[in-house]
Jmol script that loads the backbone (N, CA, C; Angstrom):
load data "model"
ATOM      1  N   MET A   1     162.155 331.760-146.552  1.00  0.00           N
ATOM      2  CA  MET A   1     161.151 330.857-146.197  1.00  0.00           C
ATOM      3  C   MET A   1     159.793 330.346-147.482  1.00  0.00           C
ATOM      4  N   ILE A   2     159.794 332.222-147.592  1.00  0.00           N
ATOM      5  CA  ILE A   2     158.896 332.230-148.870  1.00  0.00           C
ATOM      6  C   ILE A   2     158.838 331.922-150.248  1.00  0.00           C
ATOM      7  N   ARG A   3     160.736 332.012-150.544  1.00  0.00           N
ATOM      8  CA  ARG A   3     161.317 331.370-152.226  1.00  0.00           C
ATOM      9  C   ARG A   3     161.083 329.737-151.803  1.00  0.00           C
ATOM     10  N   GLU A   4     161.450 329.178-150.752  1.00  0.00           N
ATOM     11  CA  GLU A   4     162.079 328.073-150.487  1.00  0.00           C
ATOM     12  C   GLU A   4     160.092 327.202-150.853  1.00  0.00           C
ATOM     13  N   LEU A   5     159.158 327.784-150.424  1.00  0.00           N
ATOM     14  CA  LEU A   5     157.566 327.283-150.520  1.00  0.00           C
ATOM     15  C   LEU A   5     157.760 327.844-151.895  1.00  0.00           C
ATOM     16  N   ILE A   6     157.972 328.339-152.663  1.00  0.00           N
ATOM     17  CA  ILE A   6     157.331 328.865-154.037  1.00  0.00           C
ATOM     18  C   ILE A   6     158.163 327.654-154.881  1.00  0.00           C
ATOM     19  N   TYR A   7     159.287 327.543-154.700  1.00  0.00           N
ATOM     20  CA  TYR A   7     160.335 326.551-155.083  1.00  0.00           C
ATOM     21  C   TYR A   7     159.463 325.115-154.763  1.00  0.00           C
ATOM     22  N   LEU A   8     159.253 325.187-153.403  1.00  0.00           N
ATOM     23  CA  LEU A   8     158.674 323.605-153.620  1.00  0.00           C
ATOM     24  C   LEU A   8     157.473 323.033-154.425  1.00  0.00           C
ATOM     25  N   PHE A   9     156.851 324.172-155.030  1.00  0.00           N
ATOM     26  CA  PHE A   9     155.200 323.996-155.370  1.00  0.00           C
ATOM     27  C   PHE A   9     156.059 324.101-156.334  1.00  0.00           C
ATOM     28  N   ILE A  10     156.347 325.139-157.307  1.00  0.00           N
ATOM     29  CA  ILE A  10     156.792 324.435-158.686  1.00  0.00           C
ATOM     30  C   ILE A  10     157.377 323.196-158.703  1.00  0.00           C
ATOM     31  N   LEU A  11     158.279 322.752-157.831  1.00  0.00           N
ATOM     32  CA  LEU A  11     158.405 321.227-158.312  1.00  0.00           C
ATOM     33  C   LEU A  11     157.397 320.340-157.777  1.00  0.00           C
ATOM     34  N   PHE A  12     156.271 320.595-156.921  1.00  0.00           N
ATOM     35  CA  PHE A  12     155.425 319.941-156.607  1.00  0.00           C
ATOM     36  C   PHE A  12     154.271 319.769-158.216  1.00  0.00           C
ATOM     37  N   ILE A  13     154.698 321.079-159.029  1.00  0.00           N
ATOM     38  CA  ILE A  13     153.457 321.119-160.020  1.00  0.00           C
ATOM     39  C   ILE A  13     154.474 320.475-161.488  1.00  0.00           C
ATOM     40  N   ILE A  14     155.550 320.570-161.884  1.00  0.00           N
ATOM     41  CA  ILE A  14     156.367 320.261-162.608  1.00  0.00           C
ATOM     42  C   ILE A  14     155.848 318.403-161.994  1.00  0.00           C
ATOM     43  N   GLY A  15     155.962 317.672-160.954  1.00  0.00           N
ATOM     44  CA  GLY A  15     156.402 316.906-160.599  1.00  0.00           C
ATOM     45  C   GLY A  15     155.003 315.816-161.145  1.00  0.00           C
ATOM     46  N   TYR A  16     153.376 316.826-160.810  1.00  0.00           N
ATOM     47  CA  TYR A  16     152.251 316.003-161.001  1.00  0.00           C
ATOM     48  C   TYR A  16     152.111 316.481-162.458  1.00  0.00           C
ATOM     49  N   ILE A  17     152.565 317.225-163.101  1.00  0.00           N
ATOM     50  CA  ILE A  17     152.755 317.115-164.845  1.00  0.00           C
ATOM     51  C   ILE A  17     153.179 315.738-164.965  1.00  0.00           C
ATOM     52  N   VAL A  18     154.484 315.773-165.007  1.00  0.00           N
ATOM     53  CA  VAL A  18     155.490 314.911-165.407  1.00  0.00           C
ATOM     54  C   VAL A  18     154.806 313.378-165.112  1.00  0.00           C
ATOM     55  N   LEU A  19     154.286 312.982-164.022  1.00  0.00           N
ATOM     56  CA  LEU A  19     153.261 312.002-163.520  1.00  0.00           C
ATOM     57  C   LEU A  19     152.193 311.682-164.077  1.00  0.00           C
ATOM     58  N   SER A  20     151.580 312.771-164.488  1.00  0.00           N
ATOM     59  CA  SER A  20     150.179 312.690-164.580  1.00  0.00           C
ATOM     60  C   SER A  20     150.247 312.295-166.562  1.00  0.00           C
ATOM     61  N   THR A  21     151.218 312.765-167.095  1.00  0.00           N
ATOM     62  CA  THR A  21     151.069 312.408-168.247  1.00  0.00           C
ATOM     63  C   THR A  21     151.959 311.017-168.622  1.00  0.00           C
ATOM     64  N   PHE A  22     153.026 310.727-167.507  1.00  0.00           N
ATOM     65  CA  PHE A  22     152.897 308.619-167.557  1.00  0.00           C
ATOM     66  C   PHE A  22     152.165 307.947-167.423  1.00  0.00           C
ATOM     67  N   PHE A  23     151.358 308.615-166.353  1.00  0.00           N
ATOM     68  CA  PHE A  23     150.065 307.329-165.979  1.00  0.00           C
ATOM     69  C   PHE A  23     149.002 307.616-167.551  1.00  0.00           C
ATOM     70  N   ASN A  24     148.719 308.610-167.663  1.00  0.00           N
ATOM     71  CA  ASN A  24     148.141 308.529-168.813  1.00  0.00           C
ATOM     72  C   ASN A  24     148.298 307.905-169.947  1.00  0.00           C
ATOM     73  N   PHE A  25     150.050 308.192-170.122  1.00  0.00           N
ATOM     74  CA  PHE A  25     150.262 307.129-171.521  1.00  0.00           C
ATOM     75  C   PHE A  25     150.212 305.744-171.184  1.00  0.00           C
ATOM     76  N   TYR A  26     150.288 305.459-169.660  1.00  0.00           N
ATOM     77  CA  TYR A  26     150.021 303.751-169.822  1.00  0.00           C
ATOM     78  C   TYR A  26     149.197 303.255-169.580  1.00  0.00           C
ATOM     79  N   SER A  27     147.958 303.899-169.734  1.00  0.00           N
ATOM     80  CA  SER A  27     146.438 303.447-169.541  1.00  0.00           C
ATOM     81  C   SER A  27     146.303 303.937-170.764  1.00  0.00           C
ATOM     82  N   SER A  28     146.914 304.512-172.068  1.00  0.00           N
ATOM     83  CA  SER A  28     146.524 304.992-173.236  1.00  0.00           C
ATOM     84  C   SER A  28     147.228 303.678-174.060  1.00  0.00           C
ATOM     85  N   ALA A  29     148.218 303.315-173.321  1.00  0.00           N
ATOM     86  CA  ALA A  29     148.828 302.180-174.099  1.00  0.00           C
ATOM     87  C   ALA A  29     148.114 300.693-174.152  1.00  0.00           C
ATOM     88  N   GLY A  30     147.836 300.794-172.839  1.00  0.00           N
ATOM     89  CA  GLY A  30     147.049 299.895-172.415  1.00  0.00           C
ATOM     90  C   GLY A  30     145.458 299.449-173.127  1.00  0.00           C
ATOM     91  N   LYS A  31     144.930 300.331-173.518  1.00  0.00           N
ATOM     92  CA  LYS A  31     143.913 300.258-174.219  1.00  0.00           C
ATOM     93  C   LYS A  31     144.233 300.130-176.015  1.00  0.00           C
ATOM     94  N   ILE A  32     145.567 300.352-176.064  1.00  0.00           N
ATOM     95  CA  ILE A  32     145.152 300.609-177.836  1.00  0.00           C
ATOM     96  C   ILE A  32     145.635 299.293-177.557  1.00  0.00           C
ATOM     97  N   ILE A  33     146.560 298.506-176.934  1.00  0.00           N
ATOM     98  CA  ILE A  33     146.931 297.037-176.872  1.00  0.00           C
ATOM     99  C   ILE A  33     145.997 296.372-177.146  1.00  0.00           C
ATOM    100  N   ALA A  34     144.671 296.439-175.904  1.00  0.00           N
ATOM    101  CA  ALA A  34     143.839 295.577-175.782  1.00  0.00           C
ATOM    102  C   ALA A  34     143.032 295.893-177.153  1.00  0.00           C
ATOM    103  N   ASN A  35     142.603 297.118-177.595  1.00  0.00           N
ATOM    104  CA  ASN A  35     141.714 297.115-179.238  1.00  0.00           C
ATOM    105  C   ASN A  35     142.205 296.253-180.068  1.00  0.00           C
ATOM    106  N   ASP A  36     143.488 296.593-180.607  1.00  0.00           N
ATOM    107  CA  ASP A  36     144.358 296.112-181.393  1.00  0.00           C
ATOM    108  C   ASP A  36     144.066 294.402-181.257  1.00  0.00           C
ATOM    109  N   ILE A  37     144.303 293.951-180.141  1.00  0.00           N
ATOM    110  CA  ILE A  37     144.489 292.249-179.687  1.00  0.00           C
ATOM    111  C   ILE A  37     142.672 291.947-180.098  1.00  0.00           C
ATOM    112  N   SER A  38     141.561 292.615-179.235  1.00  0.00           N
ATOM    113  CA  SER A  38     140.407 292.515-180.039  1.00  0.00           C
ATOM    114  C   SER A  38     139.906 292.604-181.049  1.00  0.00           C
ATOM    115  N   ASN A  39     140.753 292.875-182.102  1.00  0.00           N
ATOM    116  CA  ASN A  39     140.435 292.747-183.352  1.00  0.00           C
ATOM    117  C   ASN A  39     140.603 291.884-184.195  1.00  0.00           C
ATOM    118  N   ILE A  40     141.833 290.814-183.608  1.00  0.00           N
ATOM    119  CA  ILE A  40     142.158 289.994-184.507  1.00  0.00           C
ATOM    120  C   ILE A  40     142.281 288.532-183.905  1.00  0.00           C
ATOM    121  N   THR A  41     140.979 288.725-182.635  1.00  0.00           N
ATOM    122  CA  THR A  41     141.079 287.496-182.173  1.00  0.00           C
ATOM    123  C   THR A  41     139.129 287.523-182.563  1.00  0.00           C
ATOM    124  N   THR A  42     139.020 285.801-182.292  1.00  0.00           N
ATOM    125  CA  THR A  42     137.536 285.565-182.477  1.00  0.00           C
ATOM    126  C   THR A  42     136.867 285.452-180.838  1.00  0.00           C
ATOM    127  N   SER A  43     135.922 285.136-181.128  1.00  0.00           N
ATOM    128  CA  SER A  43     134.318 284.928-180.023  1.00  0.00           C
ATOM    129  C   SER A  43     134.533 283.939-179.719  1.00  0.00           C
ATOM    130  N   ILE A  44     134.884 283.633-178.432  1.00  0.00           N
ATOM    131  CA  ILE A  44     134.279 282.058-177.608  1.00  0.00           C
ATOM    132  C   ILE A  44     133.910 282.298-176.571  1.00  0.00           C
ATOM    133  N   HIS A  45     132.403 281.564-176.147  1.00  0.00           N
ATOM    134  CA  HIS A  45     131.492 281.340-175.243  1.00  0.00           C
ATOM    135  C   HIS A  45     131.115 282.843-175.180  1.00  0.00           C
ATOM    136  N   GLY A  46     130.409 284.010-176.412  1.00  0.00           N
ATOM    137  CA  GLY A  46     130.510 285.338-175.824  1.00  0.00           C
ATOM    138  C   GLY A  46     131.445 286.311-175.350  1.00  0.00           C
ATOM    139  N   THR A  47     132.523 285.732-175.301  1.00  0.00           N
ATOM    140  CA  THR A  47     133.262 287.183-175.031  1.00  0.00           C
ATOM    141  C   THR A  47     134.663 287.099-175.465  1.00  0.00           C
ATOM    142  N   GLN A  48     135.405 288.131-175.814  1.00  0.00           N
ATOM    143  CA  GLN A  48     136.519 287.907-176.138  1.00  0.00           C
ATOM    144  C   GLN A  48     137.913 287.452-175.775  1.00  0.00           C
ATOM    145  N   VAL A  49     138.732 286.614-176.835  1.00  0.00           N
ATOM    146  CA  VAL A  49     139.498 285.972-176.383  1.00  0.00           C
ATOM    147  C   VAL A  49     141.006 286.954-175.961  1.00  0.00           C
ATOM    148  N   SER A  50     141.417 286.954-174.352  1.00  0.00           N
ATOM    149  CA  SER A  50     141.868 287.806-174.028  1.00  0.00           C
ATOM    150  C   SER A  50     143.554 287.091-174.905  1.00  0.00           C
ATOM    151  N   TYR A  51     144.951 288.155-174.297  1.00  0.00           N
ATOM    152  CA  TYR A  51     146.136 288.197-174.092  1.00  0.00           C
ATOM    153  C   TYR A  51     146.776 288.225-173.443  1.00  0.00           C
ATOM    154  N   ILE A  52     148.029 287.335-172.909  1.00  0.00           N
ATOM    155  CA  ILE A  52     149.278 286.975-172.266  1.00  0.00           C
ATOM    156  C   ILE A  52     150.028 287.897-172.509  1.00  0.00           C
ATOM    157  N   ILE A  53     150.323 289.015-171.965  1.00  0.00           N
ATOM    158  CA  ILE A  53     151.216 290.036-172.602  1.00  0.00           C
ATOM    159  C   ILE A  53     152.413 289.616-171.513  1.00  0.00           C
ATOM    160  N   ASN A  54     152.966 289.226-170.975  1.00  0.00           N
ATOM    161  CA  ASN A  54     154.182 288.437-170.278  1.00  0.00           C
ATOM    162  C   ASN A  54     153.638 287.499-168.709  1.00  0.00           C
ATOM    163  N   HIS A  55     154.707 286.381-168.696  1.00  0.00           N
ATOM    164  CA  HIS A  55     154.200 285.675-167.640  1.00  0.00           C
ATOM    165  C   HIS A  55     155.702 284.926-167.035  1.00  0.00           C
ATOM    166  N   TYR A  56     155.776 284.787-165.764  1.00  0.00           N
ATOM    167  CA  TYR A  56     157.003 284.344-165.071  1.00  0.00           C
ATOM    168  C   TYR A  56     156.549 283.503-163.878  1.00  0.00           C
ATOM    169  N   ASN A  57     157.524 282.187-163.767  1.00  0.00           N
ATOM    170  CA  ASN A  57     157.479 281.109-163.539  1.00  0.00           C
ATOM    171  C   ASN A  57     158.407 281.015-162.738  1.00  0.00           C
ATOM    172  N   SER A  58     158.058 280.846-160.949  1.00  0.00           N
ATOM    173  CA  SER A  58     159.275 280.065-160.066  1.00  0.00           C
ATOM    174  C   SER A  58     158.678 279.099-159.544  1.00  0.00           C
ATOM    175  N   ASP A  59     159.249 277.860-159.559  1.00  0.00           N
ATOM    176  CA  ASP A  59     158.503 276.459-158.786  1.00  0.00           C
ATOM    177  C   ASP A  59     157.403 276.374-158.746  1.00  0.00           C
ATOM    178  N   ASN A  60     156.294 276.590-158.161  1.00  0.00           N
ATOM    179  CA  ASN A  60     155.173 276.462-157.925  1.00  0.00           C
ATOM    180  C   ASN A  60     154.245 277.820-157.543  1.00  0.00           C
ATOM    181  N   TYR A  61     154.664 278.783-158.481  1.00  0.00           N
ATOM    182  CA  TYR A  61     154.364 280.105-158.523  1.00  0.00           C
ATOM    183  C   TYR A  61     154.546 280.978-159.858  1.00  0.00           C
ATOM    184  N   SER A  62     153.751 281.690-160.362  1.00  0.00           N
ATOM    185  CA  SER A  62     153.664 281.691-161.523  1.00  0.00           C
ATOM    186  C   SER A  62     152.508 283.689-161.507  1.00  0.00           C
ATOM    187  N   ILE A  63     153.274 284.610-162.588  1.00  0.00           N
ATOM    188  CA  ILE A  63     152.749 285.801-162.380  1.00  0.00           C
ATOM    189  C   ILE A  63     152.249 285.803-163.726  1.00  0.00           C
ATOM    190  N   LEU A  64     151.290 286.745-163.970  1.00  0.00           N
ATOM    191  CA  LEU A  64     150.933 286.741-165.206  1.00  0.00           C
ATOM    192  C   LEU A  64     149.911 288.404-165.653  1.00  0.00           C
ATOM    193  N   TYR A  65     150.782 288.662-166.559  1.00  0.00           N
ATOM    194  CA  TYR A  65     150.173 290.071-167.046  1.00  0.00           C
ATOM    195  C   TYR A  65     148.908 290.117-168.382  1.00  0.00           C
ATOM    196  N   LEU A  66     147.902 290.381-167.825  1.00  0.00           N
ATOM    197  CA  LEU A  66     147.035 290.006-168.912  1.00  0.00           C
ATOM    198  C   LEU A  66     146.306 291.632-169.159  1.00  0.00           C
ATOM    199  N   VAL A  67     146.089 291.667-170.364  1.00  0.00           N
ATOM    200  CA  VAL A  67     145.406 292.653-171.356  1.00  0.00           C
ATOM    201  C   VAL A  67     143.964 292.117-171.988  1.00  0.00           C
ATOM    202  N   GLN A  68     142.735 292.607-171.401  1.00  0.00           N
ATOM    203  CA  GLN A  68     141.701 292.298-172.205  1.00  0.00           C
ATOM    204  C   GLN A  68     140.499 293.452-172.277  1.00  0.00           C
ATOM    205  N   ASN A  69     139.770 293.491-172.953  1.00  0.00           N
ATOM    206  CA  ASN A  69     138.772 293.829-173.643  1.00  0.00           C
ATOM    207  C   ASN A  69     137.470 293.600-172.571  1.00  0.00           C
ATOM    208  N   ILE A  70     137.203 293.006-171.364  1.00  0.00           N
ATOM    209  CA  ILE A  70     136.368 293.254-170.102  1.00  0.00           C
ATOM    210  C   ILE A  70     136.572 294.430-169.067  1.00  0.00           C
ATOM    211  N   ASP A  71     135.489 294.826-168.459  1.00  0.00           N
ATOM    212  CA  ASP A  71     136.028 295.744-167.603  1.00  0.00           C
ATOM    213  C   ASP A  71     136.597 294.902-166.184  1.00  0.00           C
ATOM    214  N   PRO A  72     137.947 295.114-166.037  1.00  0.00           N
ATOM    215  CA  PRO A  72     138.704 295.085-165.214  1.00  0.00           C
ATOM    216  C   PRO A  72     137.861 294.839-163.315  1.00  0.00           C
ATOM    217  N   SER A  73     137.155 296.064-163.773  1.00  0.00           N
ATOM    218  CA  SER A  73     136.866 296.703-162.340  1.00  0.00           C
ATOM    219  C   SER A  73     136.104 295.347-161.719  1.00  0.00           C
ATOM    220  N   ASN A  74     135.467 294.718-162.447  1.00  0.00           N
ATOM    221  CA  ASN A  74     134.387 293.474-162.030  1.00  0.00           C
ATOM    222  C   ASN A  74     135.665 292.423-161.546  1.00  0.00           C
ATOM    223  N   CYS A  75     134.908 291.615-159.851  1.00  0.00           N
ATOM    224  CA  CYS A  75     135.690 291.123-159.386  1.00  0.00           C
ATOM    225  C   CYS A  75     136.125 289.703-160.061  1.00  0.00           C
ATOM    226  N   ILE A  76     137.044 289.212-159.645  1.00  0.00           N
ATOM    227  CA  ILE A  76     137.498 287.403-160.301  1.00  0.00           C
ATOM    228  C   ILE A  76     136.971 286.325-159.333  1.00  0.00           C
ATOM    229  N   ASN A  77     135.882 285.671-159.907  1.00  0.00           N
ATOM    230  CA  ASN A  77     135.647 284.689-159.402  1.00  0.00           C
ATOM    231  C   ASN A  77     136.094 283.852-159.058  1.00  0.00           C
ATOM    232  N   ASN A  78     137.284 283.090-160.012  1.00  0.00           N
ATOM    233  CA  ASN A  78     137.992 281.596-160.031  1.00  0.00           C
ATOM    234  C   ASN A  78     138.668 281.699-161.391  1.00  0.00           C
ATOM    235  N   ILE A  79     139.844 280.801-161.215  1.00  0.00           N
ATOM    236  CA  ILE A  79     140.534 280.671-162.554  1.00  0.00           C
ATOM    237  C   ILE A  79     140.827 279.398-162.424  1.00  0.00           C
ATOM    238  N   LYS A  80     140.917 278.725-163.746  1.00  0.00           N
ATOM    239  CA  LYS A  80     141.282 277.436-163.808  1.00  0.00           C
ATOM    240  C   LYS A  80     142.390 277.816-165.111  1.00  0.00           C
ATOM    241  N   VAL A  81     143.836 276.394-164.506  1.00  0.00           N
ATOM    242  CA  VAL A  81     144.636 276.551-165.502  1.00  0.00           C
ATOM    243  C   VAL A  81     144.406 275.032-165.821  1.00  0.00           C
ATOM    244  N   GLY A  82     144.061 274.848-167.232  1.00  0.00           N
ATOM    245  CA  GLY A  82     143.363 273.229-167.923  1.00  0.00           C
ATOM    246  C   GLY A  82     142.048 273.467-167.327  1.00  0.00           C
ATOM    247  N   ASN A  83     141.870 272.339-166.734  1.00  0.00           N
ATOM    248  CA  ASN A  83     141.039 271.854-165.860  1.00  0.00           C
ATOM    249  C   ASN A  83     140.583 271.793-164.381  1.00  0.00           C
ATOM    250  N   LYS A  84     142.041 272.660-164.067  1.00  0.00           N
ATOM    251  CA  LYS A  84     142.513 272.655-162.407  1.00  0.00           C
ATOM    252  C   LYS A  84     142.043 273.559-161.822  1.00  0.00           C
ATOM    253  N   ILE A  85     140.976 274.159-160.822  1.00  0.00           N
ATOM    254  CA  ILE A  85     140.868 275.380-160.266  1.00  0.00           C
ATOM    255  C   ILE A  85     141.614 275.776-159.331  1.00  0.00           C
ATOM    256  N   VAL A  86     142.750 277.046-159.417  1.00  0.00           N
ATOM    257  CA  VAL A  86     143.730 277.197-159.058  1.00  0.00           C
ATOM    258  C   VAL A  86     143.632 278.872-157.761  1.00  0.00           C
ATOM    259  N   ASN A  87     144.703 278.477-156.889  1.00  0.00           N
ATOM    260  CA  ASN A  87     144.252 279.510-155.968  1.00  0.00           C
ATOM    261  C   ASN A  87     145.146 280.704-156.437  1.00  0.00           C
ATOM    262  N   PHE A  88     144.876 282.065-156.055  1.00  0.00           N
ATOM    263  CA  PHE A  88     145.223 282.921-156.828  1.00  0.00           C
ATOM    264  C   PHE A  88     144.808 284.659-156.231  1.00  0.00           C
ATOM    265  N   THR A  89     145.274 285.397-156.522  1.00  0.00           N
ATOM    266  CA  THR A  89     145.097 287.052-155.938  1.00  0.00           C
ATOM    267  C   THR A  89     145.775 287.607-157.243  1.00  0.00           C
ATOM    268  N   TYR A  90     144.763 288.726-157.050  1.00  0.00           N
ATOM    269  CA  TYR A  90     145.041 289.694-158.503  1.00  0.00           C
ATOM    270  C   TYR A  90     144.940 291.138-157.809  1.00  0.00           C
ATOM    271  N   LYS A  91     145.310 292.045-159.323  1.00  0.00           N
ATOM    272  CA  LYS A  91     145.809 293.449-159.045  1.00  0.00           C
ATOM    273  C   LYS A  91     145.261 294.308-160.533  1.00  0.00           C
ATOM    274  N   VAL A  92     144.346 294.692-160.106  1.00  0.00           N
ATOM    275  CA  VAL A  92     144.199 295.853-161.627  1.00  0.00           C
ATOM    276  C   VAL A  92     145.115 297.058-161.359  1.00  0.00           C
ATOM    277  N   LEU A  93     145.941 296.953-162.661  1.00  0.00           N
ATOM    278  CA  LEU A  93     147.295 297.780-163.116  1.00  0.00           C
ATOM    279  C   LEU A  93     146.621 299.040-163.426  1.00  0.00           C
ATOM    280  N   ASN A  94     145.598 298.678-164.958  1.00  0.00           N
ATOM    281  CA  ASN A  94     145.025 300.396-165.370  1.00  0.00           C
ATOM    282  C   ASN A  94     143.782 299.475-165.830  1.00  0.00           C
ATOM    283  N   GLN A  95     142.985 299.980-166.660  1.00  0.00           N
ATOM    284  CA  GLN A  95     141.738 299.720-167.146  1.00  0.00           C
ATOM    285  C   GLN A  95     142.046 298.715-168.187  1.00  0.00           C
ATOM    286  N   TYR A  96     142.487 297.942-168.396  1.00  0.00           N
ATOM    287  CA  TYR A  96     143.078 297.242-169.675  1.00  0.00           C
ATOM    288  C   TYR A  96     144.254 296.068-169.402  1.00  0.00           C
ATOM    289  N   THR A  97     144.699 296.306-168.124  1.00  0.00           N
ATOM    290  CA  THR A  97     145.576 295.353-167.670  1.00  0.00           C
ATOM    291  C   THR A  97     145.362 295.027-166.082  1.00  0.00           C
ATOM    292  N   ILE A  98     145.590 293.325-165.921  1.00  0.00           N
ATOM    293  CA  ILE A  98     145.437 293.130-164.136  1.00  0.00           C
ATOM    294  C   ILE A  98     146.557 291.783-164.410  1.00  0.00           C
ATOM    295  N   GLU A  99     147.488 292.153-163.231  1.00  0.00           N
ATOM    296  CA  GLU A  99     148.288 291.509-162.971  1.00  0.00           C
ATOM    297  C   GLU A  99     147.923 290.354-161.876  1.00  0.00           C
ATOM    298  N   LEU A 100     148.269 288.642-162.232  1.00  0.00           N
ATOM    299  CA  LEU A 100     147.675 287.486-161.614  1.00  0.00           C
ATOM    300  C   LEU A 100     148.931 286.911-160.815  1.00  0.00           C
ATOM    301  N   ASN A 101     148.706 286.397-159.535  1.00  0.00           N
ATOM    302  CA  ASN A 101     149.450 285.850-159.192  1.00  0.00           C
ATOM    303  C   ASN A 101     148.801 284.393-158.594  1.00  0.00           C
ATOM    304  N   ILE A 102     149.510 283.613-159.330  1.00  0.00           N
ATOM    305  CA  ILE A 102     148.789 282.061-159.310  1.00  0.00           C
ATOM    306  C   ILE A 102     149.566 281.083-158.169  1.00  0.00           C
ATOM    307  N   SER A 103     149.036 280.529-157.464  1.00  0.00           N
ATOM    308  CA  SER A 103     150.123 279.571-156.547  1.00  0.00           C
ATOM    309  C   SER A 103     149.968 278.352-157.195  1.00  0.00           C
ATOM    310  N   TYR A 104     150.299 278.440-158.654  1.00  0.00           N
ATOM    311  CA  TYR A 104     150.231 277.030-159.655  1.00  0.00           C
ATOM    312  C   TYR A 104     151.399 277.320-160.783  1.00  0.00           C
ATOM    313  N   PRO A 105     152.301 276.316-161.262  1.00  0.00           N
ATOM    314  CA  PRO A 105     153.051 276.347-162.436  1.00  0.00           C
ATOM    315  C   PRO A 105     152.353 276.427-163.769  1.00  0.00           C
ATOM    316  N   VAL A 106     152.256 277.749-164.388  1.00  0.00           N
ATOM    317  CA  VAL A 106     151.883 278.182-165.935  1.00  0.00           C
ATOM    318  C   VAL A 106     152.890 277.972-166.541  1.00  0.00           C
ATOM    319  N   ASN A 107     152.574 276.974-167.693  1.00  0.00           N
ATOM    320  CA  ASN A 107     153.653 276.777-168.817  1.00  0.00           C
ATOM    321  C   ASN A 107     153.019 277.238-170.445  1.00  0.00           C
ATOM    322  N   THR A 108     154.021 277.451-171.107  1.00  0.00           N
ATOM    323  CA  THR A 108     153.756 277.446-172.579  1.00  0.00           C
ATOM    324  C   THR A 108     152.751 276.457-173.018  1.00  0.00           C
ATOM    325  N   GLY A 109     151.426 276.679-173.762  1.00  0.00           N
ATOM    326  CA  GLY A 109     150.937 275.676-174.058  1.00  0.00           C
ATOM    327  C   GLY A 109     149.682 275.298-173.135  1.00  0.00           C
ATOM    328  N   ASP A 110     149.738 275.942-172.248  1.00  0.00           N
ATOM    329  CA  ASP A 110     148.929 275.791-171.042  1.00  0.00           C
ATOM    330  C   ASP A 110     147.534 276.838-171.256  1.00  0.00           C
ATOM    331  N   SER A 111     145.822 276.567-171.044  1.00  0.00           N
ATOM    332  CA  SER A 111     145.103 277.234-171.184  1.00  0.00           C
ATOM    333  C   SER A 111     145.092 277.918-170.085  1.00  0.00           C
ATOM    334  N   LEU A 112     144.335 279.079-169.640  1.00  0.00           N
ATOM    335  CA  LEU A 112     144.093 279.569-168.395  1.00  0.00           C
ATOM    336  C   LEU A 112     142.437 280.128-168.822  1.00  0.00           C
ATOM    337  N   THR A 113     141.541 279.832-167.675  1.00  0.00           N
ATOM    338  CA  THR A 113     140.438 280.273-168.127  1.00  0.00           C
ATOM    339  C   THR A 113     139.859 281.023-166.655  1.00  0.00           C
ATOM    340  N   VAL A 114     139.981 282.423-166.827  1.00  0.00           N
ATOM    341  CA  VAL A 114     139.483 283.490-166.150  1.00  0.00           C
ATOM    342  C   VAL A 114     137.747 283.787-166.081  1.00  0.00           C
ATOM    343  N   THR A 115     136.959 283.389-164.593  1.00  0.00           N
ATOM    344  CA  THR A 115     135.704 283.777-164.867  1.00  0.00           C
ATOM    345  C   THR A 115     135.850 284.644-163.512  1.00  0.00           C
ATOM    346  N   PHE A 116     134.873 285.909-164.091  1.00  0.00           N
ATOM    347  CA  PHE A 116     134.184 287.060-162.980  1.00  0.00           C
ATOM    348  C   PHE A 116     133.201 286.814-162.793  1.00  0.00           C
ATOM    349  N   CYS A 117     133.306 287.385-161.747  1.00  0.00           N
ATOM    350  CA  CYS A 117     132.165 287.520-160.582  1.00  0.00           C
ATOM    351  C   CYS A 117     130.571 287.694-161.610  1.00  0.00           C
ATOM    352  N   ASN A 118     130.383 288.498-162.508  1.00  0.00           N
ATOM    353  CA  ASN A 118     128.940 288.766-163.063  1.00  0.00           C
ATOM    354  C   ASN A 118     128.944 287.684-164.287  1.00  0.00           C
ATOM    355  N   GLY A 119     129.929 286.287-164.307  1.00  0.00           N
ATOM    356  CA  GLY A 119     129.678 285.413-164.934  1.00  0.00           C
ATOM    357  C   GLY A 119     130.263 285.571-166.164  1.00  0.00           C
ATOM    358  N   GLN A 120     131.056 286.174-166.723  1.00  0.00           N
ATOM    359  CA  GLN A 120     132.109 285.978-168.086  1.00  0.00           C
ATOM    360  C   GLN A 120     132.799 285.635-167.779  1.00  0.00           C
ATOM    361  N   SER A 121     133.709 284.675-169.177  1.00  0.00           N
ATOM    362  CA  SER A 121     134.741 284.280-168.997  1.00  0.00           C
ATOM    363  C   SER A 121     135.770 284.899-170.022  1.00  0.00           C
ATOM    364  N   SER A 122     136.773 284.812-169.548  1.00  0.00           N
ATOM    365  CA  SER A 122     137.723 284.974-170.937  1.00  0.00           C
ATOM    366  C   SER A 122     139.111 283.698-170.708  1.00  0.00           C
ATOM    367  N   ILE A 123     139.135 283.297-171.676  1.00  0.00           N
ATOM    368  CA  ILE A 123     140.320 282.169-172.205  1.00  0.00           C
ATOM    369  C   ILE A 123     141.805 283.012-172.423  1.00  0.00           C
ATOM    370  N   TYR A 124     142.529 282.434-171.975  1.00  0.00           N
ATOM    371  CA  TYR A 124     144.131 282.708-172.366  1.00  0.00           C
ATOM    372  C   TYR A 124     144.931 281.795-172.660  1.00  0.00           C
ATOM    373  N   TYR A 125     146.234 281.347-174.064  1.00  0.00           N
ATOM    374  CA  TYR A 125     146.623 280.785-174.089  1.00  0.00           C
ATOM    375  C   TYR A 125     148.017 281.125-173.836  1.00  0.00           C
ATOM    376  N   LEU A 126     148.778 280.883-173.362  1.00  0.00           N
ATOM    377  CA  LEU A 126     150.227 280.769-173.292  1.00  0.00           C
ATOM    378  C   LEU A 126     151.221 280.228-174.484  1.00  0.00           C
ATOM    379  N   SER A 127     151.655 281.108-175.426  1.00  0.00           N
ATOM    380  CA  SER A 127     152.435 280.635-176.369  1.00  0.00           C
ATOM    381  C   SER A 127     153.596 281.414-176.238  1.00  0.00           C
TER     382      SER A 127
END
end "model"
wireframe off; spacefill off
backbone 0.3
color backbone group
């Protein structure tokens, strides 16, 4: 019984080390990408232009992964695709990445304006 508990404890420690290393890398990778992108973009409306790293479309629904330099812990007030305000939900994946679920088809060439609750806006262009 004691031996099994020791084995479980060792497995727990190894699992913790592996998972903490993975999630630390994931957060660091997002930070590096966001910093690199913010260095090559220009300022629009007082904020950095941010970057969409991937997007998926299915009928009238879109999933987008955003990398940005703004603090994503601030809530999102609204989202515009072009000039149309759309319904959405979002999830903060790490300090620099947000997953947006938009109930509107977002296509290549569209611009996406995300307005945060503190009044800052980020403009995204799909290419």
